[in-house]
N, C-alpha and C positions, 0 to 999 in steps of 0.2 A: 437502241430496240426497246419494243413498246413492253408495256406490263403483261401482257397477256402472252410474249415471248419466255418472259423469264419465270411464269407459274409453273407451281410443281405441285400443288395442294389447292383444293376449291372447299372454303366452309361448307356444309350443308345447309341448307335453309331452313331453322329451327322453325320459323314464324312464316310459310310458305306466301300466305296472302300478301304481307309486308315486301316481301320480299319480291313478289310480281308487282306490286304497287309502285317500289322503287324502280325497276327495268322499264314499265312504262314511259318515265319520264326518258329515257332515253334508248327511244327505239331504233336509232342507228347502230346500237351494240348488238352484237352475235356471238357466240361460239364462247370462248372460254372468257373475253370480258363480261358479256351477258351472264355467264353461269357465276361468276366472281362477283357482279353486283348484286344478285340475287340472293347468294349467300349470306355476302355479309348485311347486307338491310336486313334479311330474314332473322338475323341472328343480332343484331344491334339497333334499337331504338334509335340511339345517337346518330349512328353513322348513315341510316334512312334517312334522318331528317337532316346530317350533312350532306347527303346524295342531293335531295330535293333542294338546295338552297344553291348546290352548285353545278346544276345538271347542265346547264349551257357550256360552261367551263371544262368539266371534267373530260370530257371525250379526247379531246387535244390533250390532256395530262397522263391520259391513259396510254397514247399513242408516244409521249414522249417524257415519260415521268421525271428524267435528269432534269432533262431543259427547263419544265415546268417548276421544278423545286427549287433550279436556280433563280429564275424568274421573279418567283414569289419573294427569294431572300433580296435580291436587287430591289425589289418595289417596298420591301418592307425599311430596308435602309433608308430611304426616302425621310428623313425625320421633317422636311419642312412642308411636305403635305399637309393640305388644308387640313382635313381630318385625319391626326395620327391614329387616333382611339381605335376609329371605324376599320383604316385600312390595314391597322395592326391583327384586327379580330377575322377579317375577311383573310388575310394572312395565315394566321393559325386556322383557320377551319380548312383552307386549302392542304395545308401541312398535315393537317390531320386525318384529311381524308384519303389522301395518297399513301400515305405511311401507314394508316391502317391497311387498305387495302394490298399493300407490299409485304405486309407484314403476315395478314392473313393467308395471301395467296403463296408464302415462304419465296417472294421471288426477291427477295433482300435478305442478306443475312441479319442478324441480332445488331453488331456493332454497326451497319448502315443505317438501321433505325433509328437508334438512339442517338447517332451523329448526329443526324439529321435532325431530330429534335432539338438535340443541345446547340447545332447551327444557328436555327431557328431564333432559341432562347436568347444567345448572344447578340442577335442583330436587334430582336426586340428591345433588349436592354441598352443597347447603343444607341436608339433611336428615342425612343422615351427618356433616357437622362439625358441627352443632346438638346432635348425640347424643354425638359426642365430646367438645365442649365441656361440656356439660352433667355428665359425668363427671367431669371434670376439675375443676371447681365444686364438684360435689358432695362429691368428696374434700377440698377445700380446697386444691387445687392451683394456684389461679389467684389469689393474694392481692387480697381486696378487693371480689372479683366474687361476685354474687350470681343466681339465680334471673333475674331481671328482664333481666339482661345476656347471655342465650344469644341472644335472638333476632339482635344484631349479635355473634355470638362473641367478647364481651368485649375487642373490638378486633381480632381477627385476621379478615384477607379471603383469599381465595382468588383469583389472578387465572387466567381462561382464555387460553391462549396457542395459538398456532397455529389451526389448522382450528375449534376449540371457539369458542376469540377473536370468529373471525369471524364465527359462527354456520353453518359451512358442515361441522361434522360429517360424515366418510363414515359408511357402514353399519355397517363392523366397526372403529370408529378407536379407539385408545387417546385417551387424553385427555390435553393436558399442562398442567400448572398450576403455579403459584409460590404458596407460601404464606408470608404477613408478617402480623407484628401490631403494632400502635402502642404501641412502648414508651414513650410519654408517659403511657400511662393507668396505670403504674404507678410508684411509689417509685422511684428507684434502688436502695434496697438491697433492692427484690424483684424485681429485673430477671431475675436466673440463676432463681429459681423461676418466672416466669411463663414463662419463657422454655421452659422443661423441660417446662412443662405443655402448653404448646401443641404442642411436638414430638410430644408423647403422642397431641394431642387430633389431630394430621395425621397419625400413623400407625394412629390408630382409622379415622377418616375412610377412608383409603387401603385399609384391610383391610376395612371395611365394603363399598366400590366394587367390590374385585378379587379379592378371592379366591374360588377355585373352591368350589363346595358341590355339593350335588345338586341347587338349584335352577338352577346356572348360576353366571355372575358378572355384574354393572353394568357397569363399565366396567375395562378394563387404566386404572392411571394410571402417568403419567410424571411425575415430579419434577426431572428434570434439568435443566431450563431454567433454574432459578437459579443466583446466580453461583456459581460455583466450586464445584460441586456436590460433588467429592472430598473437600472439607473443612470446607465449612456444613451447618448442621445442616437438615434438612428444612422445616422453620419460623423465617424468619428475622427479626429489628426492620428495620424500614422506613428505618431513617436507617442500618443498617447497609448494607442493597442499596443506598440512595443513592449512599452515598460509594463503593461498589463501581464503580457504573457511570458515575459520574462521573472516576473516576481510571482504571478499567480496561477499562470497558464497550468491546467489538467493534461492528465493521460487522453481523453474523449480528443480534447481541442487538439492536441499533436496529431492526433489521427485522421479528425477532421481535414486538416492542412497537407495530408497527403495529397487529396484529390484536390487542392485549390489552385485557380488560377485566375487570372486578369479575364474576365469577360466584357467592360466596357469600359473606356473613359482613356485614363491617362494610362497608358500601358507602362510606359518608361517609369513612371514612380510607383507603380504596382509591383512590377517585375524585383526593383529594388526592395520594396518592402518584404516582399517573399523571399528575397535573397536572406535578407536582415534577421529572418525570422529561421533561417535554416538552423542554427545551432540549437532553437528550441524543439523542433520538429525531429531533428535527426541527432539523436546523442552519439558522442566519440566514441563511447563503451558500446560493447553489447547487451541491449536493454531490455536483459530477460525480465525486468519486474513489468514490464509492459505486461506480459502475460496474465497475469493476476488481475492487474486494472481491466483488462478489457473481459475477464470472467467475470470481475464483479458487474462490471455494465451490462454483461449479459443476464446475468441474473437481475439485476435490478430492473431491467426494462422486461423480463418475462413478468416478473411480482408487480409491475404498475400496470402493466396492461392483461393481468392476469393470464398468462399464457402458460402456466408449468405445468405439471401433470402430464399423464400418458398421452397420446397424438391421438385424436379423433380428426376424421378429415372433414368434415362438416363444419365449415366456419374454420377451419384452421388457417392461420395466419401465415401467407406465405413468405411475407418477408422477416415478421419478428418470429414466429413460432419455431419449434423445436424441426431443426432441419432446413432453415430458410434459407432467404436469400442473405439473410445478415449474418448469419451462420459463417457464411462463406466468406463475404467479404472481409469480417472479423478476423477470421482466421489469416486471411493475407494480408489484410493494413498490421496487425501483430507482429507477423513475422518482418515485414516490411521495417516497422520501425525496430524492433530488436536488432537487425543486422545493417539498415540503411544509413547508419552515420556512417559506416566504417565502407561501406560499397554503395557510389551514388548509382549504379546501374541499377539497385532495385527500388530507386524511387519516382516509380511510373504511376500515373493516377488509375489506369483501367483496372479492373479487377480480372479480368481473363489475362493482360499483360502481364499483371502483378506476378499471377501464378506461375506463368511460363519462366520469366525471368528468376523468381524463387526456384523453379525446378533447374533451370541450367546452372544456378551458382550453389546448387546443391544443400539450399535449406530446405525441400519439400519432395519428397519422392516423386519421381515423374510420374507414376503412374497414379499417385493421388492428384499430382496437380493437374493431369488430362482428367480425372473422375471429377473434380470440383468444377472446374470450368465446363464440363458436359452438362454436369447439372445446373450449373448457373445459368448457363442458354436456357434451358428447360425450365427454370423457375421462372426466370424474366418474361420467357414467351407466354406462360401460363397468367403470370402479373398482367400482362399487356390485354392478353382475352379478358379478362374479368373487367378489367378498367375501358374495355373499348365498348362494353354491354350500353352505360349510363354516362361516359365520361366521368368516371366518381372514383376518389382517390381511393380506392379499397384493395387490400392486399389479400382478403378472406376468400376461402373457398366457398361453396353456395350450402348453404344449411337444408337447400330443399331437393327434391328428386327431379323438379322439374329445372331447376337452376344447373342443377349438374350436366341436363340433358343437351341445355344449351350451351354450356363449356365444351360437352364433347363433342356438338356439332359445328362449334367455330374451330375445333384442333382436328374435325374431320377423323374421329376418334368412335368406337363405341364406348358405351358409359363402363363397363366393367373393365375394360382394357384400360382407359384413363386410369380410373381409380385403383388400379392394380400399380401403374406407374409412380403413378403419385406417391402410393406408398414405400413403393420399394426406393425411389428417389430421396424422399424426407427423410427414410431411416437410414440410408448409405451417407448421406452429408452430416446427420447427427454423429454416425460411429467415427468417420472420418474427423471432424472438428471434435468431439467431446473429449477427445482422451487428449490431445491439443492442450486444452484448456485446465481440464480438473484431471488430471492421470492420477490412478486409482495407485493407492500405497500399502499395501496389507501393514495390520499392527503387529509390530515385534516388541515385547518384553524387552527392556534392559538387561543384558547379558550379567549375570551375579558375579562374575571376576572383575567389573569394574568398579571404581572407589567411587559410590554414591556421591560422597562430601564434595567430591572435585566438579561433579556435573551440577550438584546443586549452585555454585556458585557462579556458574556458566551464567544466570539470567542476571547479574550483578554487571557484565563485559559490558563496554560502549557497543558494540554490535548488536547487542541482544537488548537495548534499550526501548525500543519502539513495537509496538504493540503488532506492528506488520511483520517486522521482523524475526519476532518470539514466535508468530503462527507457521510463517516458513520453517523456522528451523525446529519446530515443533514437528511437522512433517518429516524433514531430513532426519532428525534424532536417531529414529529406530535404527534405519539403516548406518548410519554412520556408526552408531555402536556396535551393531553387530558385524562390520566388518572390522572395527577394533580388536573386537573381542578373537577375532579368528587369525591376529597376528600372533609372531612367535613370543612376542614380549607385549602380551595386553595394558601392564598398567605402565610400561615405559612408551608406548605406542599413544595411551590416553594423556599420558603428562607432555608429550610433544605437541599432541594437537591442541591440549588445553594451552599450552603457551602461544601456539598460532592464534589461538581464537582470542586470547588475553590482548594481544597486540594489534587485532581487527577493529579500523576506528569505525566501521560501517558493516551491516551485512546484509541490506534488503538484494541489494544487487548481484553479489556472490550466492547467497542462499538462491535466489531466483534462477540463477544460472545453474547451481546444482542441479535443483529440482527437475529444471526440464533437459537437462544432460547429467545423467546419473554416472556416466561412463566416468565423470572427471572426477569422481569422488574417490576413486581409487589413487588417480594421480596426486590429489590434494594430500591423502594420506600418507601416500608415497614420500612425496616430499616433506611433510612436517615430519614423519619419522625418520628420517634422514639426512637432512641439511638443515641447519637451523637457520644458515646463512638466505639458501634461498625460501624458506617458511618467513623469513622475517620480509624478503623481497615481499612475498606473495601477499603477507597482511597489509603490508604499506602500498602496493601497486596491485588490488586483485582484480583490475583490469586487463592484467597481461593474459588473463586466462581466457582473455576473446580469442587471442592470436591460435589455441589450441584447437577450437571449433571454428573458426572464420577462412579456412582453405586449406594450405598445403603445409600445416605445420609439421608434419612425420614425415613429409617428403624430402628427398635429396638437396644436399645445400647449394642454393646456386649460384656460386663463386660471387667474387668481388663486385663484376660488374652486375649481376642480375641484384644483388642487395643494396648497390647502389640507385638502381632504377626503382626497384621498392620504394625507396626511402623516396626519390623524386616523385614517382606517382601520389603517394600519402600528402607531399606538401603541397603538391597541385591543387589539392582538394582544398587548400586554405585559401582564405583572402588577404589576409595579412601578416605582416612580419611576425608580430607577435604570436599570433596563432600557429604560424608555421614553426617557431620555435618551441611551443609548445609539443605541437604534432611529432615533431623531432624528437624531445624525449620520451612520449609515449611511444613512439615508433623504437627508438632503439630500447625500453624496458622489454619490450614484447619479443624483440631478437635476441637480448641478454638471456631472456626467460626462454626460448626455444632451445639456444645452446647450452644451458644447465641443464633443460630437463633430456634432453639429447644423452648429454654425458651421463646423467644421474641413472638413465635406462640402459646404458652400455649401447647407442643406435650410434654413437662415437665417439673416438678415442680421445685422450687427452692432447695429443697433435692436433689433432683434427680440430677441436675446441679451440687450441688457442690462435690459428689459423682464422676459425672463424671469428672470434671476439675482434680480430686485427681486422678482419676485412669489415666488420661493423665500423670502428672507427675510423676506417679509411671511406666507407661511405659517408659518413656524418661529414668529414672534413671536405669531402669532394663536391657534397652537394650542399653545405653551408655557405662556403669560403664565398661563391658567386652568389648567395643571395645575401649576405653580408654585404659582400662589395656594392652591392646593386644599391640595397638602401643607404649605405653610405653615401655614394655617388648624388642620389636624389637630393642632398642634402649640401652637400660639397662639389659635386662636380667629377667627371670620370676621371679613374687614377691618373696620374701624369705616369707619361712615359709607357711602358711596355705593362705595368702593373706589378702585383707580388706573388709569390710563390709561397707554400707552406712546406716546409721541410721536416718531414715525421724522424725521431730521433730515437734512438733505446729500441726499447722491445718494439716500439710502432713500426720503425723503419725494420727491422728486423722479421715483421710479419709473423708474430707471437705475442698475445695479449692473455690475461685474465679476467677475470667477472670485476675484479676490483682496481685495472690497473689505471692510472693516470697518463695523461699525454705530453709524451717531450716534445716542444716544436721551436723550428727557427722561423722566423718569416724574413723573407729576401724581397727588395722592391728593386728595379731599375727605373729611375726617372728620365733617363736619355736626357739629361740636362735640363729638362722641363722643371723651371722653378715654382710654378702654383699650380693649381690645379682651377678648373674655371667651372663656377657654378654658383648656386646662389649666396654658400657661403664659402668663399675659395679660403685654401689653405697651403702656407708653402709644404713643397714635395715633403720634407722630411716628417713634419707635423703631421700631414695626412696620411701618411703609410702608419706613424705610431699611433695615431687615434683609429684607423682603420684594425692592427693588429689589437688594441683594446676590444675595439668592437666584437674581433672576432671571440678573443678572449669571455667577453662578456655573455655571449652569445651560447658558451659551450659551458660556463661554470654558475651563471645568474640562476640562484633560485627561483623557480616558476612554480605553476600551479601542478605540474608534474615533475617537480625536483630538479635536480643538476644533470647534464650531458656527462662532461668529464670532467676532473681535475685537469689542471693545465701547469706544466712546467717549461719554465724559458730559459732557465737557468745555461743550458750548453751554448746560446748565443755568446758572439765574440765578448761583449760586455758583461756578460754573467748578469749579475744583479742590478749592474752600477749604470749602464748606461740604456739608451733607448730600445725598447722592445723590438723597435724593426731594424734591419740592418740592410745598409745600401747594397747594391749589387758591385759596385767597384771596391766598397769598403771590406766587404767578404771575402773579397780574389784578395786585396792587398792583406790583410790580417793573417789569413790561413796562407800565404804563400810565406810570409817574413814573420810574422808574430808567432803564431799559435803553438801552444804546447803539445809535446808528442801525446800526452794525453787525449786532445781536444783533434788530433788526426785520426787516434784508436776509436773516438766516438764516430766519425765520419765515416767509416767502415760499414757503421747500421744505419748508416741515414738515406731517406729515400722521399722525393718529392712526392706529395700526398695530394695537392691541388693545385692551382693557378695556370696561367697561361702555358700553352704548350709549348712555346720558343722559347721562353726565359727556364723553364722547365727543364729543357732539353738543353740550353746551356749551361745549368747550373750541374745538371748529372756529368756533362762532358768535363767539366772542371774539377768535380770530384773525382772522377775516375783518372785524370791526368794529376792529380795530386798525389793519389794513392801510389801510381805508376810512379812517382819519383826515388829515387835509390832512399832507403831507409836503412839504416845498421841495424844489424839483430841486437848487437849487444846494446847497443844505445836506446831501444825497444823494450828490448827484454828488463833492462835496468829501473826502466819507467814503470813499468808492468811490477816489477818487484816492489819499488817504493809504494805504487798504488796499493799493494794487497796490504803491506804492513798499517800504510796511514789507514784504511778501510778498518781491517782488525782490530785497530786500537780505538777506533771511534765507535765501532757498532759491536756488540756482542749479539749471538742469536738468541731469540727468546728460548728456544727449547728445541729439541733435535727436530722438529716438525719444520721449523724452520728453514726451507732450504733454497732460498734467495742469497742471501749474505750471511757470509763466515769462511773460514779456510777449509777448503775442500770442497765448496759449495756452487751453486750456481753462477754467480757472480765471477768467482775464481776464472771455471772453465771459460765463459764469456771474455775474459781478459786477455786469457790465450789466444782465444780464437780472433780478437780483435788485433792481436798482437801478428799472427799468422797474416791476416789478410794485408796490415799495411805493409810487411815487410815483403809480402810478395806483389804487393799492388793489386790485388783479389778484388774489385769491386763489388762483389755479389755479398749482398746483406743479410748471412744469415751465420749460427752458430758453427755447423756442421761443416760448411764451405770454409768457413775460417779456421777448422781444426784441420781441415785435410791440406789449406793452405801453410799452415804451420809446419804439416810435415814436408812438403814440398821446399819450406825455407830453412830447413834445419832445426828447426824450436824442438819438433817432436820425433818422437819413433811412431813408425805403425802401431806399435805394441798398446805405446802411451794414447797415442790416438783414439785408439780402439776402447781403452778404459774410458777416456774422457768422453769419447761420444755415446757410448752406452750410459755414462753418468747424466750426461746432459739428459737425454730422454729419460729416463728413471726421475731424477730431480724434478723436471716438467712436469712430470704424470704425479707425482708427488703434490708438488705447487698448486695444479690446477683441480686437484682433488681436494686439498686444503681449503682451496680457497672459495671452493663450492660449498664446503660443510660449515665453515664459519667464516664470519668477518673479522673475528680475532683470532690472535695465536691458538692455535688447537692445543686441548686438552685431551688428550686420546682417552683419559679416565671419565669424562663427560660425556664420550661419543656413544651413542646408543647403539642396539644391536643392527640396525637397518645402516647406521652411516658405517659402522666397524665392516658390514657386509659390503657396503661400495666398494671403502678403501681396498680391502682385500683383494675381491675383484677387479677392481680397476688397475690395480698395481701386483695383480698375479700373485699373491703371496697366499701362505695358508694359514697363517695365526698373525695375530700382531704383533707378539714376541719376535717371529721370524721377521716381518716387515722393520721391528726397530731395530733389530740388530743387524738388519742389512743396512741399513741407515747409517748406522754408527761406522760400520764397516766400509762402506764406501766413503763416508767424509775424509777417514783418515788416509784411505789408499789414492784419493784424488788430490789430498794435499799432498801427499809423497811424490805424486808423478808430478804435478807440476812444480813444486822446489826443486827436483832433479831435473827439472827441463830449463829450468831458468837458472838453476846454478852455475854452470860452465859460462855462462854469457854475462853475468853478473859480479862485478869486484867485491872482494870478501868485506870490505868497510862496509858495503851496501847490504850484504847478507845478513851482518854482524846487528 
């Protein structure tokens, strides 16, 4: 399709005489094509000059612009041509001419205009680099490298940064490049010689591109975005660059790498370098501190360029000024930096695509994203027109009426219309972005009801030691204090918040998050005023707040499979084993926090929370067990035989955990008579599975940067603490059939396979059901339960009334009776209430007794869940604040703490009497004594 066919706008010939002179060089053109040439040349002396130089070539290019651009790029890619510099400059003229005409005619959208310029920049860099590298190889300046290494630049790569990296190069732009080389391709003794060769190749490349000759230039090049450019060579070793970013990299450099890509040279090495830099660019937590950094950069640029103060169209900088292009780019990149570490979909290079995905993900309102994208396209269009006049790297609007008249002609507008639109759009961009970077907060005096001495000591806390954290907190403090003063007991609320703040190790990230999301302040104060345990968890892991605003925190629970899928997705973003384990810990904390907040705010009940905590543990084991196995197999070979399953016992098997539960596990393996593994370091089957199990325990319990996942208890395995941590399938069956104690069969009533190969899991479950289905004498089982009750009572005394787990008439008593019912009846369902129903059918309980125990089990579970959420230590009711007491009463459906305590005391006595009465007929008198 011809350019004339695509034309929707014709620039007005500002200088009619120059327009006619240009058209005289192309007598064969007529109609739209002729009008376009007349208008373009009449508006731009630079374009008139290009038309004169390319008059012979231009008509064909106008007939088939896409084919012409493809041919120009192909010609430019031939780095071995006799005079590369001249060839590239000719290519640049032709690209610049067709792109300008297509842009002025509105024949190509902005993204095609900028992509064409960026593609040519890539091609020019590749050709100039290959020529520079070839010269160094020919002279023997790159040790060990030959002609076959020219194509990948002998391990050197050129990173395109800024607009070139994003494929958004403007009409008369310089190109920001970072040049690196892969030092691993050279022997250590050749490192310095190789680096010197790459430095010379880089300078040769830049000279080819940027030197001004009679034919013009290709691109102005800027290498100053590299690490510490004042002291580092123009081409650095990748390892040195990585060290710099890991130790000294700043927020603006992180933002710059959002758009970075490999433009020329060794694509593989360059891509590897960018992958290695991922943790530097994309933080694992929601990085709201980036907002202040970006705001500081905006202010520094304005001050440096003298662009502050009220807006005046004359000379206004469309890139850096108020409401300009940089405002939109900073807004987009900062939002990407905030959340891109958690959501890889946000890691796109382009500004408009970035706004679109931010809107899709809920980080920017769709109407704001759409408006900013539209303003961005308009601003860039104006910028191109300004640069086309004289091929100048300018972003400033004209300062004269003549200049504005020329700009209006290039945009086919009247001057008043253009000026009005410019003012409207610049003001709109400023309004949309300024509130994000510098939200206004009205000054509020500290409420008189709050203790000033307590607030004075806050500045001595670790979280407020840095100047930046104090500055952030100073802006937050009036609103925080106002909310504390509005609580029912302000002094107690202040004391609770003080305890949280004292335990917070660092403040910048949390304070930045609260400033950007004021709605989280209520949740923070709700937590600190209600739950000491949750507040302590939050102070140690402030990053869990990320989950509150990063998606579906308050949506319905996704179920066990959905939770496992979420963890699998999170770990899929990590590259190595340790990173995956650390990510699992962060993920687990966030999901535990979600369950706790839902329970705290009454969005879920205690029974739901218990199942949800169990779902999280199941997900961790289901996802980590294959990961641990795969990593272990990398050293010692695939698991011998059928592999191993993880059997969840106790509360995990029953599907009801609390926030502080450990995991009771048994690992069962089936080697199928395979004696040893086959790998780099083979192991005998028994030792293989013992070490594999220990690797799982380590994966769950090892203290890492994000803490531990769970404590693990393996004492329910057949050998207890004495034998190997993993049990063979044959030994497990033999032991359970011939040697196991009754209490061990009781424990199996609550067992559930949580991870491992499906075929072995099915066999273990089938065996468990067969074992439970064998005849078990009610009297023998009841006697065992009575004996266990007596031993537990003698060994452990409840800490106080609120310890509902262990003690006569408490949770463990009820669970023992339920397990006895399941064992006698042969009921394989692993749950307390199903066990109590089985106890009725087995004749151990009457209906009324089972009803009492069922209601008590629900009540105790609710108490246990609520108490564990309030405190990690045994609860002292006298130390529970008003919000905590309100939470307890609401959750447990009581009017007063006194009535709640009475209900607990009476329930313990009643349940103890019911269980003792139920066991008495089946237990010999000497056992009862």
